[in-house]
N, C-alpha and C positions, 0 to 999 in steps of 0.2 A: 088835523082834520080840515081846519079853515083854509090851510094852504092847498090841500087836495082839491077842495071845492072850487077855490079860485083858478087852479090849474086846468081843471075840467071845463069851467066856464070860458076860460080863455081859449082853449082848444075848440070849443063849440063856436064861439065868436069868429075865430080865424077861419075854420072851416066854412061858416056861413059866408063870410066875406069872399073866400075863394070861389064859392059855388056861384055868387052873383057877378064875379069879374068876367071880362071879356074872354073868349076863347084864345088859348095860346097856341102858337106854332112851336112845336117842340121837335127837336132832332134827337133821336136815340141812336147811339152807335154802340154795337156789340160786336167786336171783331175777333174775340178770343175763341180759338178751336176747342170749344167744349159746349156739348149739347146742354149740360146741366145749367150753365150760365145763361144760355138762350131761354130754356125753360123758366129761369127764375125771373127774367125781365118781362116776359109775356104778360103775367097778371098786372104788372105795373102799367104796361102799354094799355091794356084793356081798362084798367082803372081811369086812365087819363082819358081815354075815349068816352067812357061813361061820364066823364065831367064835361064834355062837350069840346074838348081840345083837339087840335089837329096834329097828328103824330106822323112824322116821316122816320121810319126806322130802316138802318142799314145793319144786316146781321148776317150769322153764319147759316141761318135757315129762314125760309120764307114764312110769313105770317099772314094768314088767311082768316078772315072774319067775314061770314056770309050775311049777317044781319045788317041793318042800317048803320051800325057803328062803323062798319067798314067803309062808309063814304068818306070818312075823315082820316083814313089810313092809307099812307103810301109805303110799301114794303120793297125793299131791294136787297138782294143776296150778294154777298161777296162770293163770286163765282169760283167753283172748283176747290174751295178751301177744305171741306170736309172730306172730299174724295181723296185728298192725300193724307188723311189722318192716320190710315192704317200702316203707312211707311214707317217702319221703326217703332211702332207702337206696341209695346210689350211690357205690361204691367208685372208679369212674373219676374222679369229681369229688374224692374225698379224696386221690387220688394228686397233685393240684395243690397241696395244703396244704403251707406251710412248717411248721417244727417248732413255732412259736409258735401257728399256726392250729390245728394237730393238738392240741396241749395244750388249747387253748380248746374245740375240738370234742368231744374225749372226755369233759371234765367237764361240758360242757352236755348231752351224750348221757346221762351218768350221771344228771343231775338230771331229764331228762325220762322216762327209763325208771323211775326210782324212784317218780315221781309217778304213773305208769300202775300200777305195781305195788300200791301201797298202796290204790288205789281198786278193786282186784279182791275178789271175794267170798272167794277163797282167803286173801288177805291179812288180812281182817277175822276169819275163822274162826281163822286162825293165831294172831292176837293173843289171841282168847279161850282157845285151847288152852293157850298158854304161861302164861297166868294161872291156869289150873285144873289143869293136868297137871304133875307134877313130872318133869322130864327129868333124867337123870344129867349130861348135857353137850349143848351146842349146838355144831354144826359148820356154820359159815356162810362163804359166798362173800363176801369183803370187798374185792374188786377195786373195786367201787362199790357202789351201794345202801346207802350209810351211813345213809340215812333209817330202815332197819330195826334200827338198833342200839337204838332204843326197845324192841325186844323183850327184851333183856337187863336192862332196868332194871325191867320189870314181871314177869319170868318167876318162876314159883313156886319157891322154894327157892334162888334166884339161882345156878343151875348154872354151872360153869366154861364157858368159851367157847374153842373152837379155829377159828381163822380159816384159810381157804385161799385162794391166788391162783393160779389157772391161768395167768395172764398174766404168767409168769416172776417177776421181782422188781422191779416199779416203784419210782420214787423214794420213794413214799409208804409203803412197807412199813415203813420205819423209825419212822413215827409209831405204830405198833403195839408194836413191841418195843424201840424206843429205838436210840440210837447214830447215827452219821452215814451219810451216802451216801458213794459212791466214784466221782465222776465222772471221776476219772483212770483208772479201770479199766474201768467198764462204760458203753456208750454209752446216751444217753437214747433211749427208743423213738421219738421224733420225729425223729431224725436218721438217716443212712445211713451211718454209721461202723462198721466192725468193732470198733474200740476205739480210744480217743483215743491218738495216737502223739506228734505234736509239740505244741509250745505253742499253736499256733492251734487245733487241735482240742481240746485240753485246755481252753481258754478257752472255746471255742463249747460244749462239752458242759457245762461248769460253769454258763454262763449259761442253758442250757436247764434243768438242775436246779433253779437258783434261781427262775427264771419259774414252773416247774411247782409248786415249793413255795409260792410266794406266791400263785398263782392258787388252789390247792386251799385254802389257809389262809383267805384272805380273800374268796373268791367261792363257791366250791364248798361248803365246810363250812357257812357260815352258812345258805346255802339249803337244805342238807340238814338242818340243825337245825330250820327251820320245818316241813319235811315230817315229820320224826320227832315233833315235838311234835303236829302235826295228826293223825298216825296214832295215837299213843297217848292223845290227847285231853287232855293236860296238860303242863306244862313239865317237862323233865328236865335232867339234868346236860349241861353242854357235851359235844358229840360227841367232841371232841378228849381229853376225860378219859375218857369211855366206852370208847373205842377201845384205851385202855391197860389195859383189863380182859382183853384176850386173852391166855389162858395160853400157847398155842403158835400159831405161824404156819406153815403148810405151804406151801412156795413150789415152783412146777412150774419149777425151774431146776436146773442141775448144773454143777459146775466144769470138767468135761471140755469142755463146750460154750462157756458163757459165761465170761469171765475170772474166776478165783477171786477172792473178796472176804472179808474177815473177818466172820463171822456170829456173833450171839449164840446160846447153847444153845437158846433157844426159837423160833429161826428155823431151820426144818428143810427142807433141799432134798430133795424128792421128785420131781424131774424124771423123766419117763418112767414114771410110776406107771400110767397108763392103758394102756400098751402091753405091759407085763410079763406073760408067760405068755398071750398072746392065743390064742384059741381058732380054729382054721381052719375057719370056717363059711362056706365059699364056695359059692355057687349051682353047680350042676352044669354049667349052660351056660358059666359063666364059667370054671370050673376045666377043662373040656375045651378051651376056647379057649386057655388059658395052657398046658395040658399039650402041646398040639399046636405050641407056638412052638419050632420046631427052631432058629431063630436068635436066640432069645431074645424077651423082651417088655418094653415099658415102658408105664407107667401115667401117665395125665393126669388131675389132680384138682386143683381150686381150693378144696377144702375145704368147710366149711359157712358161712362168712361172705363168700365171694366168689362170685358167679355169672357164667357166661358171658353172661347176658343183658345185662350191662353193657358187653359188647364188640361192636363193630360187625360186621355181616355180612361185610364185606370182609375183616376180620381172620380170621374163621371160614373163609372161602375160602382164605385164605393158609395157615392151619393144616392144612387138609384136603389141600391139594395138597403141602405138605411131608411129611405122614404117609404119602401114597400112595407116596412115593419110598424110604421106609424098608424095610429087610429084615425088621425085627423086626414082631412083631404088636403092636397098640396097643389097650389098654383105656382108653376115654375116658369119665370120669364127667362128664356134662353134663346140666343139669337141663331143657334145652328141647329141643324137636323141631327138628332141623336141616333146613331146606328144601333140602338139597343132596344129592348122590350120596355115599354112604360108600364109601371104598376098601374091597377084600376083606380087607386086613389089619387093618382097624380094626373094633372092636366098641364100640358106644355104649351106656351104660347109664346111667340116671337116678340110681341109688345102687349103692354097692358098699362091702364092708367093707375099707376101705383098708388098716388095719394087718394084717389077715389076708392080703390080696393081696400086700403086700409081702414076706411071708415065703415066698411061693412061689418055688421053686427057679429058675424061669425069668426072673423079673423082674430086669431089668438097670438100670433108671433110673426115676425119676419126675419128672414135670414138674409143679411145683406152685407155689402162691403164696407159700410160705414161712412160713405159720403155724406157731407153736410146736409144736403137736401133730403136725402132719404132718412137720415137721422132726424131731422126736424120734422118730416111727415109722421114718422112713427111716434115721435114725442107728442105731437099735437093729437094725434088719434089714440093715444094711450096704448100703444102696441109694444111689448117687450121685445128685445132684439137678441139675435144670434149674429155676432159680427165676425166677419172674415175679412179684415182690411188688407189692403196691398201696398198703398204708397201715401205720401203727403200726410195731409190732416186725418186721413182715415184712421190711422193708428192712434192718434191723439183722441179723436171722437169716441173711439171704442173704449179706450182706457178711462176716459171721463164717465162713460155711462156703466162700465163694470164697477168704478169705484163708487157709483151711486146706487148700485145694486138693481140696475134696470136692464142689463145686458149680460151675456156670456160670450167670452172670446173664444173663437177656433181658429187655428192655424192650418193654412191650406197645404203646408209641408208635412204636417202630421195628421192629416185628415185620415180617419179610419171610420168604419162603420159604428164602432163603439163609441168614438168620440163624438160623432154627429148625434147618436141617439142619447148620449149623457147631456148634450147641450139642450136638445128639445126636451128632455125630461126636466131639466132645471127650469126652463122659462115656462113650460106648459103645467107643470104639477107643483111647483114651489111658489106658493102664493106670494111671497115677499117681492118677486120680481114685478108682478102685476101691480101690487100696492105701491112699490117705489115709483114705478113708471107713472102710476095715476097721480101721485104727489108731484112729480116732475111736470107732468102735462098740465097740472092745475096752475103751477107757477108760470109756465111758459105761456099759458094762454091768458093770465090775469094781467089785463093792461087797460090803462085809461083810455086808449085809442088803438085801433087795430094798426098792425104793420103797414099794410097798405095804404090806410088813410094817412098815416104818419109820413110815408114816403111821397105820397101826392102832395100833400101839405108843403113838404120840404121843397119840392120843385116850384109850386106856386109862389111860396114865400120868397125864394130865390129871385124870381122875376119881379116881384113887387119891391123888393128891397136888394137890388144887385150888389150894393155895397153896405149890406146890413152888418149888424154887430154881432151876429153868431159866429163870424170867423174871429179867432182870437189873434192879436198882434204877436203871440208867441211864435206862430208859423214863420214869421219874418226874422226871428232871432236864431242865432247859431246855437249849437248845443253848449258851447262855452257860455253863452248869455243866459239861456234858459235854466241851465244846471247851476248858475251862479258861480262858475269857476273862477271868473274874473274878480267877482266881489269877494269871494272867499280867499283868493290869492292876495287881493288888496288888503282884507283884514289881517290876514297872516303875516303880511309884510308889516302891516302897522304895529302888530303885536310884536314882532320881532325887533323893530325899530324902538318901540317902548321898553321892552325887556333889555335892549342893548343899552339904551340911556340909563334905565336903573342900574344895570350892572356896571357900566363904566363910572357912573355917578358913585355908587357904593365902593368902587375900587379906588376912585380918587380920595374919597373920605378916609377909606381905610389907610391909604398910603399917606394921606396927610396926617392923620391921627398916629400913624406908626412912626413917621419922621418926627412928629412933635414930641412924642413920648420917648423916643430914642434920644433926641436932643436933650429933653429935660432930665432923662436919667443920666446921660453923659455929663450934664452940667452939675448935677447933684453929686455925682461921684468925684468930680474935680474939686468941688468945693470942700468935700470931706477930706481928700488927700492934702489939700492946702491946710486945713485946720488942724490935721494931725501933724 
C-alpha cells in the first residue's frame, strides 16, 4: 500500500513538472497504410496540444482541429498512399493463410508500403525538414516502415525517439527495447489460440515466433536497409542498430486483456489510449434511432481495415434476414450501397463514431471483426462481442475474449441465419457474457494513471532525460548474452573439466591401487612358492 501511494505521488509530481516545462516541438510520423493506426495516434496528438506543445505530424490522413489548439499543429499527408490501398486488398483471401504465410505476407506488405511512402512528395519534404529543423523529440509508428529509420540518422540535433506500435505487442518489439519474447504466454498473431496451454500449443507457438524472427532478420530488414539508404541518399548504420536508439516504446496492449508478460521499463503499455474520455459526438439521426431502442440496440462494424465488399451478396442476404428477426434495433456501418430491402429495425450508415456509439446506454452488443481498437473500445464500454475475425491478430483477440466468456465467435464461411441468431441470443440473453465483460472492463479501466497521460508523460520524460535509465542495457546484448548461453556454456565446460579431472584422478588411483595390489599379490605368491 505504501509503495502504491509513493508511485501515485511520483506520477503526480512528474506530471506537474511536465506541465510546468516549456512547450516542446514534436514530430509525429505515422506512415503505415492503416486507418486504425492513424485513429490511434490522433488522441495522443490532441493530448500533446492540450499540454501546450507544438506538433508537426506527417500521416496517411490529414488532421484538422478547428479550435485554438490547431494553432500549434502542422499536418502533412503522405500523398496518394491510401488511394492505392484497394489494390490487392482482399481480407477474404488472407483468411486462408496459415501462420507462416501470414508472417511472410505482413512483412512483404511492410516492404511494399514503405517503398510507396518514400516515393511521395511528403516523404521527401519530411527528409529535408528533419535535416534543417531541430525537433525536441520524434514520435514514430515503428510497427513496420523501418525504411524511415534513416530520418533519425540525419535529424538535426539527433533528438530522442519514442516509438509506438498500435498493433499490440508483436514479436519484434523486443528488437527495440531488448529482452526475450514469451511464446509460452502470448499467442503469435498468426495463430488462433487464446494462449498456449499444452505442450503442442507451446511448441507450435514457439515455432511461429522463431520463424517470424528469422524472416524479419534475414529477409525483411535487409530489404528495408536498401530502401532506407535509397531514401536518405547514402549508407547508414544497420537498421537493427538504429532500432535500438528508441528511448521508449509505447505498446497498445494491457495485461487485463492479453496475458501479462515481464516488460522492461521503457516498454510501456498504453492499451485503450484512443478510447479514454471519448466525446459523444453522435449524429442526431443516429442518436434518435438509438434513443428509441426500447428493446436495446446492437452495432455492426468491421472497422476500417475490413470491408463488407469482400463478402458475397448471398452472405449479405443471410445477414439481413437474421437482423429482421431481432427485437433490437441494429446500427449497421457498411461502406457499400446494399441492393436489398433493409428491415425497419435496421439503420445503415457508411460511417459512425464507433467508440462514442458504444458508450450509448442502449447498446447491448457489437458484431465486429475483432480488430484490437474495436475490441478495446467494446471492453472499455462494457459491451459483449460477436466476433467474425479475418486475419492477423483478429483471430487471437476473439479467442481470448471467447476464453474469458465475453464474446461469441462466428465464421464468415459457415454464416447462416440460424448461426447469427444463435450468436445474438447468447450475448443478449445469457447474462454471463455481460457479467464477464463487466469484470474485464473494470480491470481494463482500473489504472493509477490514464493510458493517454502515461503516453504523454513518456514523451516528455524522454526529452527531459534523453539518455535516461528507463532503457535497459539488455537491448545492446545479443540473445546469446541475455539468455546467458555463453555463461551456461562456460559453466558446463567447467563442470566437464572438473568431472574429467575427478574421473582421471580416480582412474589413476584405481590403476595405481590395482598395480600395487597385483604386485603385492604376486610377491606374496612367490614367497609362498619358495617357502614350500
